[in-house]
FIKOLPA-325927 format. One record per atom (N, C-alpha, C): residue in three letters; atom name; y, x, z. Coordinates in steps of 0.001 Angstrom, whole numbers, plus 500000, padded with zeros to 6 digits. Layout:
REM residues N
@rest ALA	atom CA	Y Y	X X	Z Z
...
REM end
This chain:
REM residues 141
@rest MET	atom N	Y 498803	X 500823	Z 500000
@rest MET	atom CA	Y 500000	X 500000	Z 500000
@rest MET	atom C	Y 501258	X 500864	Z 500000
@rest GLN	atom N	Y 501250	X 501919	Z 500802
@rest GLN	atom CA	Y 502435	X 502772	Z 500900
@rest GLN	atom C	Y 502757	X 503428	Z 499562
@rest GLN	atom N	Y 501732	X 503812	Z 498821
@rest GLN	atom CA	Y 501955	X 504416	Z 497504
@rest GLN	atom C	Y 502616	X 503419	Z 496558
@rest ALA	atom N	Y 502162	X 502160	Z 496592
@rest ALA	atom CA	Y 502759	X 501122	Z 495740
@rest ALA	atom C	Y 504218	X 500903	Z 496113
@rest LEU	atom N	Y 504530	X 500885	Z 497406
@rest LEU	atom CA	Y 505918	X 500732	Z 497852
@rest LEU	atom C	Y 506775	X 501911	Z 497434
@rest ASP	atom N	Y 506221	X 503102	Z 497567
@rest ASP	atom CA	Y 506953	X 504303	Z 497158
@rest ASP	atom C	Y 507221	X 504296	Z 495655
@rest ASP	atom N	Y 506222	X 503886	Z 494883
@rest ASP	atom CA	Y 506392	X 503814	Z 493427
@rest ASP	atom C	Y 507458	X 502794	Z 493041
@rest LEU	atom N	Y 507466	X 501636	Z 493703
@rest LEU	atom CA	Y 508471	X 500613	Z 493416
@rest LEU	atom C	Y 509868	X 501122	Z 493784
@rest ALA	atom N	Y 509997	X 501717	Z 494950
@rest ALA	atom CA	Y 511300	X 502245	Z 495374
@rest ALA	atom C	Y 511788	X 503325	Z 494413
@rest ALA	atom N	Y 510886	X 504183	Z 493955
@rest ALA	atom CA	Y 511264	X 505239	Z 493012
@rest ALA	atom C	Y 511687	X 504655	Z 491664
@rest LEU	atom N	Y 510978	X 503630	Z 491206
@rest LEU	atom CA	Y 511322	X 502990	Z 489932
@rest LEU	atom C	Y 512696	X 502325	Z 490015
@rest ILE	atom N	Y 512951	X 501641	Z 491114
@rest ILE	atom CA	Y 514250	X 500997	Z 491297
@rest ILE	atom C	Y 515353	X 502044	Z 491349
@rest GLU	atom N	Y 515137	X 503113	Z 492090
@rest GLU	atom CA	Y 516153	X 504168	Z 492189
@rest GLU	atom C	Y 516376	X 504857	Z 490842
@rest GLU	atom N	Y 515305	X 505068	Z 490091
@rest GLU	atom CA	Y 515398	X 505697	Z 488780
@rest GLU	atom C	Y 516279	X 504883	Z 487830
@rest HIS	atom N	Y 516259	X 503576	Z 487988
@rest HIS	atom CA	Y 517021	X 502699	Z 487092
@rest HIS	atom C	Y 518265	X 502124	Z 487760
@rest ARG	atom N	Y 518685	X 502726	Z 488835
@rest ARG	atom CA	Y 519861	X 502256	Z 489571
@rest ARG	atom C	Y 521095	X 502162	Z 488670
@rest GLN	atom N	Y 521356	X 503194	Z 487879
@rest GLN	atom CA	Y 522540	X 503179	Z 487013
@rest GLN	atom C	Y 522471	X 502041	Z 486002
@rest LEU	atom N	Y 521284	X 501773	Z 485477
@rest LEU	atom CA	Y 521106	X 500648	Z 484562
@rest LEU	atom C	Y 521470	X 499344	Z 485261
@rest PHE	atom N	Y 520957	X 499146	Z 486475
@rest PHE	atom CA	Y 521230	X 497916	Z 487209
@rest PHE	atom C	Y 522713	X 497780	Z 487531
@rest VAL	atom N	Y 523347	X 498876	Z 487907
@rest VAL	atom CA	Y 524772	X 498839	Z 488227
@rest VAL	atom C	Y 525582	X 498550	Z 486962
@rest ASP	atom N	Y 525288	X 499256	Z 485871
@rest ASP	atom CA	Y 526019	X 499050	Z 484614
@rest ASP	atom C	Y 525850	X 497634	Z 484085
@rest CYS	atom N	Y 524656	X 497081	Z 484252
@rest CYS	atom CA	Y 524384	X 495722	Z 483769
@rest CYS	atom C	Y 524756	X 494667	Z 484807
@rest LYS	atom N	Y 525282	X 495123	Z 485942
@rest LYS	atom CA	Y 525714	X 494236	Z 487028
@rest LYS	atom C	Y 524574	X 493340	Z 487523
@rest ILE	atom N	Y 523401	X 493964	Z 487666
@rest ILE	atom CA	Y 522225	X 493281	Z 488208
@rest ILE	atom C	Y 522079	X 493751	Z 489653
@rest LYS	atom N	Y 522709	X 493058	Z 490548
@rest LYS	atom CA	Y 522705	X 493473	Z 491951
@rest LYS	atom C	Y 521403	X 493149	Z 492659
@rest HIS	atom N	Y 520733	X 492106	Z 492246
@rest HIS	atom CA	Y 519557	X 491662	Z 492982
@rest HIS	atom C	Y 518342	X 492547	Z 492776
@rest ALA	atom N	Y 518474	X 493623	Z 492031
@rest ALA	atom CA	Y 517352	X 494541	Z 491865
@rest ALA	atom C	Y 517284	X 495539	Z 493008
@rest MET	atom N	Y 518341	X 495635	Z 493767
@rest MET	atom CA	Y 518395	X 496637	Z 494823
@rest MET	atom C	Y 517926	X 496053	Z 496149
@rest PRO	atom N	Y 516931	X 496696	Z 496762
@rest PRO	atom CA	Y 516411	X 496168	Z 498018
@rest PRO	atom C	Y 517439	X 496289	Z 499140
@rest THR	atom N	Y 517514	X 495279	Z 499966
@rest THR	atom CA	Y 518397	X 495316	Z 501123
@rest THR	atom C	Y 517607	X 495219	Z 502414
@rest GLY	atom N	Y 516331	X 495016	Z 502290
@rest GLY	atom CA	Y 515500	X 494862	Z 503482
@rest GLY	atom C	Y 514265	X 495728	Z 503404
@rest ASP	atom N	Y 513332	X 495422	Z 504249
@rest ASP	atom CA	Y 512099	X 496166	Z 504371
@rest ASP	atom C	Y 511103	X 495724	Z 503301
@rest LEU	atom N	Y 510807	X 496608	Z 502364
@rest LEU	atom CA	Y 509872	X 496276	Z 501290
@rest LEU	atom C	Y 508430	X 496176	Z 501792
@rest SER	atom N	Y 508143	X 496729	Z 502940
@rest SER	atom CA	Y 506765	X 496731	Z 503438
@rest SER	atom C	Y 506285	X 495325	Z 503803
@rest ARG	atom N	Y 507185	X 494354	Z 503862
@rest ARG	atom CA	Y 506758	X 492979	Z 504172
@rest ARG	atom C	Y 506178	X 492276	Z 502954
@rest LEU	atom N	Y 506256	X 492904	Z 501787
@rest LEU	atom CA	Y 505709	X 492320	Z 500566
@rest LEU	atom C	Y 504214	X 492573	Z 500468
@rest SER	atom N	Y 503508	X 491651	Z 499828
@rest SER	atom CA	Y 502083	X 491867	Z 499582
@rest SER	atom C	Y 501923	X 492876	Z 498449
@rest VAL	atom N	Y 500755	X 493473	Z 498376
@rest VAL	atom CA	Y 500483	X 494442	Z 497307
@rest VAL	atom C	Y 500629	X 493769	Z 495941
@rest ASP	atom N	Y 500120	X 492541	Z 495820
@rest ASP	atom CA	Y 500224	X 491819	Z 494548
@rest ASP	atom C	Y 501679	X 491619	Z 494138
@rest LYS	atom N	Y 502546	X 491288	Z 495103
@rest LYS	atom CA	Y 503959	X 491056	Z 494814
@rest LYS	atom C	Y 504634	X 492372	Z 494405
@rest VAL	atom N	Y 504310	X 493451	Z 495083
@rest VAL	atom CA	Y 504875	X 494759	Z 494744
@rest VAL	atom C	Y 504483	X 495144	Z 493316
@rest VAL	atom N	Y 503210	X 494942	Z 492980
@rest VAL	atom CA	Y 502723	X 495270	Z 491638
@rest VAL	atom C	Y 503399	X 494383	Z 490593
@rest GLU	atom N	Y 503558	X 493110	Z 490898
@rest GLU	atom CA	Y 504203	X 492176	Z 489963
@rest GLU	atom C	Y 505664	X 492579	Z 489694
@rest ILE	atom N	Y 506384	X 492928	Z 490748
@rest ILE	atom CA	Y 507780	X 493356	Z 490597
@rest ILE	atom C	Y 507844	X 494671	Z 489825
@rest TYR	atom N	Y 506975	X 495613	Z 490196
@rest TYR	atom CA	Y 506940	X 496907	Z 489518
@rest TYR	atom C	Y 506663	X 496722	Z 488020
@rest ASP	atom N	Y 505670	X 495902	Z 487699
@rest ASP	atom CA	Y 505302	X 495679	Z 486298
@rest ASP	atom C	Y 506457	X 495101	Z 485490
@rest PHE	atom N	Y 507184	X 494158	Z 486076
@rest PHE	atom CA	Y 508308	X 493550	Z 485357
@rest PHE	atom C	Y 509405	X 494580	Z 485083
@rest ILE	atom N	Y 509791	X 495329	Z 486115
@rest ILE	atom CA	Y 510857	X 496328	Z 485925
@rest ILE	atom C	Y 510399	X 497401	Z 484955
@rest HIS	atom N	Y 509154	X 497822	Z 485076
@rest HIS	atom CA	Y 508624	X 498859	Z 484196
@rest HIS	atom C	Y 508589	X 498380	Z 482743
@rest LYS	atom N	Y 508135	X 497166	Z 482520
@rest LYS	atom CA	Y 508095	X 496611	Z 481166
@rest LYS	atom C	Y 509504	X 496501	Z 480589
@rest MET	atom N	Y 510445	X 496051	Z 481415
@rest MET	atom CA	Y 511833	X 495951	Z 480970
@rest MET	atom C	Y 512389	X 497345	Z 480646
@rest ALA	atom N	Y 512081	X 498328	Z 481483
@rest ALA	atom CA	Y 512598	X 499681	Z 481291
@rest ALA	atom C	Y 512049	X 500337	Z 480027
@rest LEU	atom N	Y 510870	X 499916	Z 479589
@rest LEU	atom CA	Y 510278	X 500485	Z 478376
@rest LEU	atom C	Y 510678	X 499717	Z 477118
@rest GLY	atom N	Y 511395	X 498626	Z 477288
@rest GLY	atom CA	Y 511764	X 497771	Z 476160
@rest GLY	atom C	Y 512854	X 498363	Z 475282
@rest PRO	atom N	Y 512999	X 497816	Z 474089
@rest PRO	atom CA	Y 514000	X 498340	Z 473153
@rest PRO	atom C	Y 515437	X 498137	Z 473629
@rest GLU	atom N	Y 515681	X 497137	Z 474451
@rest GLU	atom CA	Y 517043	X 496889	Z 474937
@rest GLU	atom C	Y 517499	X 498014	Z 475863
@rest VAL	atom N	Y 516624	X 498425	Z 476765
@rest VAL	atom CA	Y 516977	X 499508	Z 477685
@rest VAL	atom C	Y 517045	X 500829	Z 476925
@rest GLU	atom N	Y 516185	X 501014	Z 475946
@rest GLU	atom CA	Y 516256	X 502213	Z 475110
@rest GLU	atom C	Y 517601	X 502269	Z 474372
@rest GLU	atom N	Y 518049	X 501138	Z 473872
@rest GLU	atom CA	Y 519355	X 501064	Z 473205
@rest GLU	atom C	Y 520480	X 501359	Z 474195
@rest TRP	atom N	Y 520374	X 500847	Z 475402
@rest TRP	atom CA	Y 521367	X 501127	Z 476446
@rest TRP	atom C	Y 521440	X 502632	Z 476702
@rest ARG	atom N	Y 520276	X 503264	Z 476839
@rest ARG	atom CA	Y 520246	X 504722	Z 477069
@rest ARG	atom C	Y 520880	X 505482	Z 475909
@rest ARG	atom N	Y 520555	X 505052	Z 474691
@rest ARG	atom CA	Y 521098	X 505715	Z 473505
@rest ARG	atom C	Y 522622	X 505590	Z 473467
@rest LEU	atom N	Y 523120	X 504395	Z 473752
@rest LEU	atom CA	Y 524571	X 504191	Z 473739
@rest LEU	atom C	Y 525253	X 504961	Z 474866
@rest LYS	atom N	Y 524664	X 504986	Z 476044
@rest LYS	atom CA	Y 525251	X 505731	Z 477162
@rest LYS	atom C	Y 525308	X 507221	Z 476858
@rest ALA	atom N	Y 524362	X 507709	Z 476065
@rest ALA	atom CA	Y 524321	X 509130	Z 475734
@rest ALA	atom C	Y 525397	X 509528	Z 474718
@rest TRP	atom N	Y 526003	X 508552	Z 474050
@rest TRP	atom CA	Y 527050	X 508862	Z 473079
@rest TRP	atom C	Y 528245	X 509550	Z 473716
@rest GLN	atom N	Y 528540	X 509159	Z 474951
@rest GLN	atom CA	Y 529711	X 509687	Z 475641
@rest GLN	atom C	Y 529278	X 510221	Z 477006
@rest PRO	atom N	Y 529950	X 511255	Z 477497
@rest PRO	atom CA	Y 529660	X 511675	Z 478868
@rest PRO	atom C	Y 530108	X 510579	Z 479847
@rest GLN	atom N	Y 529498	X 510524	Z 481010
@rest GLN	atom CA	Y 529821	X 509488	Z 481992
@rest GLN	atom C	Y 531304	X 509507	Z 482349
@rest GLU	atom N	Y 531903	X 510681	Z 482360
@rest GLU	atom CA	Y 533335	X 510777	Z 482682
@rest GLU	atom C	Y 534176	X 509969	Z 481697
@rest ARG	atom N	Y 533790	X 509962	Z 480438
@rest ARG	atom CA	Y 534541	X 509201	Z 479443
@rest ARG	atom C	Y 534372	X 507697	Z 479671
@rest TRP	atom N	Y 533134	X 507252	Z 479974
@rest TRP	atom CA	Y 532920	X 505835	Z 480279
@rest TRP	atom C	Y 533778	X 505435	Z 481478
@rest ASP	atom N	Y 533813	X 506311	Z 482493
@rest ASP	atom CA	Y 534628	X 506037	Z 483681
@rest ASP	atom C	Y 536117	X 505981	Z 483329
@rest ARG	atom N	Y 536559	X 506859	Z 482451
@rest ARG	atom CA	Y 537960	X 506875	Z 482029
@rest ARG	atom C	Y 538310	X 505602	Z 481268
@rest TYR	atom N	Y 537416	X 505153	Z 480395
@rest TYR	atom CA	Y 537647	X 503890	Z 479683
@rest TYR	atom C	Y 537900	X 502763	Z 480681
@rest LYS	atom N	Y 537063	X 502709	Z 481690
@rest LYS	atom CA	Y 537192	X 501658	Z 482706
@rest LYS	atom C	Y 538500	X 501818	Z 483486
@rest LEU	atom N	Y 538833	X 503037	Z 483837
@rest LEU	atom CA	Y 540026	X 503317	Z 484619
@rest LEU	atom C	Y 541305	X 502886	Z 483900
@rest VAL	atom N	Y 541383	X 503185	Z 482596
@rest VAL	atom CA	Y 542604	X 502846	Z 481852
@rest VAL	atom C	Y 542549	X 501458	Z 481235
@rest GLY	atom N	Y 541445	X 500761	Z 481414
@rest GLY	atom CA	Y 541353	X 499382	Z 480954
@rest GLY	atom C	Y 540972	X 499202	Z 479495
@rest LEU	atom N	Y 540439	X 500237	Z 478867
@rest LEU	atom CA	Y 539964	X 500083	Z 477486
@rest LEU	atom C	Y 538692	X 499249	Z 477491
@rest LYS	atom N	Y 538637	X 498263	Z 476605
@rest LYS	atom CA	Y 537471	X 497380	Z 476576
@rest LYS	atom C	Y 536954	X 497110	Z 475182
@rest LYS	atom N	Y 537626	X 497573	Z 474159
@rest LYS	atom CA	Y 537247	X 497167	Z 472810
@rest LYS	atom C	Y 536906	X 498325	Z 471884
@rest THR	atom N	Y 536572	X 499476	Z 472441
@rest THR	atom CA	Y 536116	X 500542	Z 471559
@rest THR	atom C	Y 534745	X 500147	Z 471015
@rest ARG	atom N	Y 534386	X 500718	Z 469905
@rest ARG	atom CA	Y 533116	X 500359	Z 469257
@rest ARG	atom C	Y 531934	X 500533	Z 470203
@rest GLU	atom N	Y 531892	X 501658	Z 470898
@rest GLU	atom CA	Y 530755	X 501913	Z 471785
@rest GLU	atom C	Y 530754	X 500967	Z 472990
@rest GLN	atom N	Y 531928	X 500566	Z 473473
@rest GLN	atom CA	Y 531973	X 499619	Z 474585
@rest GLN	atom C	Y 531481	X 498234	Z 474164
@rest VAL	atom N	Y 531870	X 497812	Z 472984
@rest VAL	atom CA	Y 531423	X 496505	Z 472490
@rest VAL	atom C	Y 529905	X 496505	Z 472323
@rest MET	atom N	Y 529381	X 497569	Z 471731
@rest MET	atom CA	Y 527932	X 497663	Z 471536
@rest MET	atom C	Y 527205	X 497715	Z 472885
@rest LEU	atom N	Y 527754	X 498466	Z 473829
@rest LEU	atom CA	Y 527143	X 498562	Z 475154
@rest LEU	atom C	Y 527184	X 497213	Z 475865
@rest ARG	atom N	Y 528275	X 496503	Z 475741
@rest ARG	atom CA	Y 528397	X 495180	Z 476365
@rest ARG	atom C	Y 527363	X 494218	Z 475782
@rest GLU	atom N	Y 527149	X 494281	Z 474469
@rest GLU	atom CA	Y 526156	X 493409	Z 473834
@rest GLU	atom C	Y 524752	X 493687	Z 474366
@rest VAL	atom N	Y 524412	X 494968	Z 474509
@rest VAL	atom CA	Y 523064	X 495291	Z 474980
@rest VAL	atom C	Y 522912	X 494985	Z 476474
@rest THR	atom N	Y 523972	X 495152	Z 477261
@rest THR	atom CA	Y 523857	X 494801	Z 478683
@rest THR	atom C	Y 523712	X 493285	Z 478853
@rest ASP	atom N	Y 524335	X 492520	Z 477968
@rest ASP	atom CA	Y 524132	X 491064	Z 477999
@rest ASP	atom C	Y 522668	X 490722	Z 477736
@rest LYS	atom N	Y 522050	X 491420	Z 476793
@rest LYS	atom CA	Y 520627	X 491192	Z 476505
@rest LYS	atom C	Y 519754	X 491558	Z 477708
@rest ILE	atom N	Y 520092	X 492658	Z 478366
@rest ILE	atom CA	Y 519315	X 493095	Z 479532
@rest ILE	atom C	Y 519458	X 492094	Z 480671
@rest ARG	atom N	Y 520666	X 491578	Z 480881
@rest ARG	atom CA	Y 520857	X 490555	Z 481913
@rest ARG	atom C	Y 520063	X 489289	Z 481581
@rest ALA	atom N	Y 519979	X 488935	Z 480290
@rest ALA	atom CA	Y 519189	X 487762	Z 479885
@rest ALA	atom C	Y 517707	X 487991	Z 480204
@rest ILE	atom N	Y 517231	X 489195	Z 479985
@rest ILE	atom CA	Y 515845	X 489528	Z 480348
@rest ILE	atom C	Y 515672	X 489363	Z 481851
@rest TRP	atom N	Y 516625	X 489876	Z 482612
@rest TRP	atom CA	Y 516544	X 489801	Z 484072
@rest TRP	atom C	Y 516514	X 488353	Z 484559
@rest ARG	atom N	Y 517270	X 487505	Z 483906
@rest ARG	atom CA	Y 517313	X 486095	Z 484297
@rest ARG	atom C	Y 516090	X 485323	Z 483798
@rest GLY	atom N	Y 515218	X 485978	Z 483039
@rest GLY	atom CA	Y 514014	X 485328	Z 482550
@rest GLY	atom C	Y 514242	X 484493	Z 481311
@rest GLU	atom N	Y 515295	X 484777	Z 480561
@rest GLU	atom CA	Y 515642	X 483998	Z 479373
@rest GLU	atom C	Y 515034	X 484564	Z 478089
@rest ASP	atom N	Y 514287	X 485635	Z 478184
@rest ASP	atom CA	Y 513671	X 486250	Z 477019
@rest ASP	atom C	Y 512163	X 486027	Z 477100
@rest GLU	atom N	Y 511626	X 485302	Z 476139
@rest GLU	atom CA	Y 510207	X 484939	Z 476167
@rest GLU	atom C	Y 509286	X 486152	Z 476096
@rest GLN	atom N	Y 509745	X 487219	Z 475461
@rest GLN	atom CA	Y 508929	X 488421	Z 475329
@rest GLN	atom C	Y 508583	X 489012	Z 476706
@rest TYR	atom N	Y 509499	X 488909	Z 477657
@rest TYR	atom CA	Y 509294	X 489505	Z 478975
@rest TYR	atom C	Y 508798	X 488499	Z 480000
@rest GLY	atom N	Y 508962	X 487234	Z 479714
@rest GLY	atom CA	Y 508532	X 486206	Z 480654
@rest GLY	atom C	Y 509502	X 486055	Z 481803
@rest LYS	atom N	Y 509109	X 485245	Z 482747
@rest LYS	atom CA	Y 509956	X 484972	Z 483897
@rest LYS	atom C	Y 509878	X 486126	Z 484888
@rest ARG	atom N	Y 511017	X 486501	Z 485391
@rest ARG	atom CA	Y 511079	X 487570	Z 486388
@rest ARG	atom C	Y 510456	X 487083	Z 487685
@rest PRO	atom N	Y 509634	X 487913	Z 488329
@rest PRO	atom CA	Y 509081	X 487504	Z 489624
@rest PRO	atom C	Y 510209	X 487355	Z 490643
@rest ALA	atom N	Y 510005	X 486494	Z 491613
@rest ALA	atom CA	Y 511010	X 486289	Z 492652
@rest ALA	atom C	Y 511188	X 487579	Z 493438
@rest PHE	atom N	Y 512426	X 487984	Z 493589
@rest PHE	atom CA	Y 512734	X 489190	Z 494349
@rest PHE	atom C	Y 513217	X 488776	Z 495731
@rest PRO	atom N	Y 512523	X 489171	Z 496772
@rest PRO	atom CA	Y 512901	X 488760	Z 498121
@rest PRO	atom C	Y 513982	X 489643	Z 498736
@rest PHE	atom N	Y 514846	X 490186	Z 497908
@rest PHE	atom CA	Y 515912	X 491041	Z 498413
@rest PHE	atom C	Y 517051	X 491060	Z 497416
@rest GLY	atom N	Y 518188	X 491593	Z 497840
@rest GLY	atom CA	Y 519279	X 491823	Z 496918
@rest GLY	atom C	Y 520527	X 491007	Z 497107
@rest LYS	atom N	Y 520506	X 489911	Z 497857
@rest LYS	atom CA	Y 521712	X 489094	Z 497957
@rest LYS	atom C	Y 522847	X 489825	Z 498653
@rest HIS	atom N	Y 522534	X 490795	Z 499488
@rest HIS	atom CA	Y 523577	X 491471	Z 500246
@rest HIS	atom C	Y 523878	X 492864	Z 499715
@rest PHE	atom N	Y 523247	X 493243	Z 498614
@rest PHE	atom CA	Y 523511	X 494540	Z 498004
@rest PHE	atom C	Y 524932	X 494582	Z 497471
@rest GLU	atom N	Y 525614	X 495671	Z 497732
@rest GLU	atom CA	Y 526956	X 495839	Z 497188
@rest GLU	atom C	Y 526909	X 496982	Z 496193
@rest ALA	atom N	Y 527250	X 496681	Z 494954
@rest ALA	atom CA	Y 527279	X 497710	Z 493921
@rest ALA	atom C	Y 528404	X 498673	Z 494232
@rest ASP	atom N	Y 528432	X 499767	Z 493517
@rest ASP	atom CA	Y 529441	X 500786	Z 493737
@rest ASP	atom C	Y 530859	X 500238	Z 493601
@rest ASP	atom N	Y 531020	X 499185	Z 492783
@rest ASP	atom CA	Y 532364	X 498641	Z 492551
@rest ASP	atom C	Y 532695	X 497500	Z 493511
@rest ASP	atom N	Y 531811	X 497198	Z 494470
@rest ASP	atom CA	Y 532043	X 496189	Z 495509
@rest ASP	atom C	Y 532403	X 494813	Z 494966
@rest GLN	atom N	Y 531870	X 494416	Z 493835
@rest GLN	atom CA	Y 532123	X 493089	Z 493300
@rest GLN	atom C	Y 531102	X 492122	Z 493864
@rest GLU	atom N	Y 531494	X 490872	Z 494008
@rest GLU	atom CA	Y 530579	X 489853	Z 494488
@rest GLU	atom C	Y 529733	X 489348	Z 493330
@rest GLY	atom N	Y 528450	X 489125	Z 493563
@rest GLY	atom CA	Y 527544	X 488654	Z 492521
@rest GLY	atom C	Y 527329	X 487153	Z 492595
@rest THR	atom N	Y 526619	X 486651	Z 491615
@rest THR	atom CA	Y 526270	X 485244	Z 491583
@rest THR	atom C	Y 524804	X 485107	Z 491948
@rest VAL	atom N	Y 524319	X 483902	Z 491976
@rest VAL	atom CA	Y 522941	X 483639	Z 492384
@rest VAL	atom C	Y 521935	X 484307	Z 491464
@rest ASP	atom N	Y 522226	X 484390	Z 490173
@rest ASP	atom CA	Y 521257	X 484973	Z 489250
@rest ASP	atom C	Y 521330	X 486491	Z 489183
@rest GLY	atom N	Y 522202	X 487109	Z 489980
@rest GLY	atom CA	Y 522239	X 488557	Z 490047
@rest GLY	atom C	Y 523216	X 489209	Z 489113
@rest THR	atom N	Y 523987	X 488452	Z 488381
@rest THR	atom CA	Y 524991	X 489038	Z 487511
@rest THR	atom C	Y 526348	X 488882	Z 488160
@rest VAL	atom N	Y 527312	X 489609	Z 487672
@rest VAL	atom CA	Y 528664	X 489536	Z 488196
@rest VAL	atom C	Y 529528	X 488790	Z 487216
@rest GLN	atom N	Y 530268	X 487816	Z 487704
@rest GLN	atom CA	Y 531145	X 487059	Z 486829
@rest GLN	atom C	Y 532423	X 487836	Z 486605
@rest PRO	atom N	Y 533047	X 487671	Z 485440
@rest PRO	atom CA	Y 534346	X 488300	Z 485212
@rest PRO	atom C	Y 535346	X 487825	Z 486251
@rest GLU	atom N	Y 536360	X 488634	Z 486477
@rest GLU	atom CA	Y 537339	X 488403	Z 487543
@rest GLU	atom C	Y 537889	X 486975	Z 487561
@rest GLY	atom N	Y 538257	X 486419	Z 486431
@rest GLY	atom CA	Y 538871	X 485104	Z 486387
@rest GLY	atom C	Y 537910	X 483965	Z 486627
@rest GLU	atom N	Y 536593	X 484207	Z 486579
@rest GLU	atom CA	Y 535616	X 483131	Z 486687
@rest GLU	atom C	Y 534958	X 483051	Z 488061
@rest ARG	atom N	Y 535362	X 483883	Z 488985
@rest ARG	atom CA	Y 534741	X 483882	Z 490301
@rest ARG	atom C	Y 535122	X 482641	Z 491098
@rest ALA	atom N	Y 534160	X 482190	Z 491854
@rest ALA	atom CA	Y 534432	X 481060	Z 492750
@rest ALA	atom C	Y 535230	X 481562	Z 493942
@rest ALA	atom N	Y 536041	X 480702	Z 494484
@rest ALA	atom CA	Y 536892	X 481102	Z 495624
@rest ALA	atom C	Y 536124	X 481164	Z 496908
REM end
């Protein structure tokens, strides 16, 4: 059981930047993973692993590699939102969020994650029930 938990934690940590960039907060554990059954750990691991091997995540990696992270950070800092690479990256992150929400038949429904509602991403934005972050103007009060 401990090996399965360690593997799941390592997989989640390995894809942390993907989850943060795609504003998928509910992928990050906020509690004790050891309370999960082995079957549940394997089910969660399989879903994340399948998603990580998919063409959408591969496209995300390819697009992120176009620019150094400092440049992506600078774009965000100065408010640039419509460069070609940003538009393409936004399109692929939308696809990844759709996979996460279980809207892509190829990946099936995401297993229930018993953690994540209290995770705070690096940018401290509040998330919604489905694990995505709404744009600033669309947030509930």
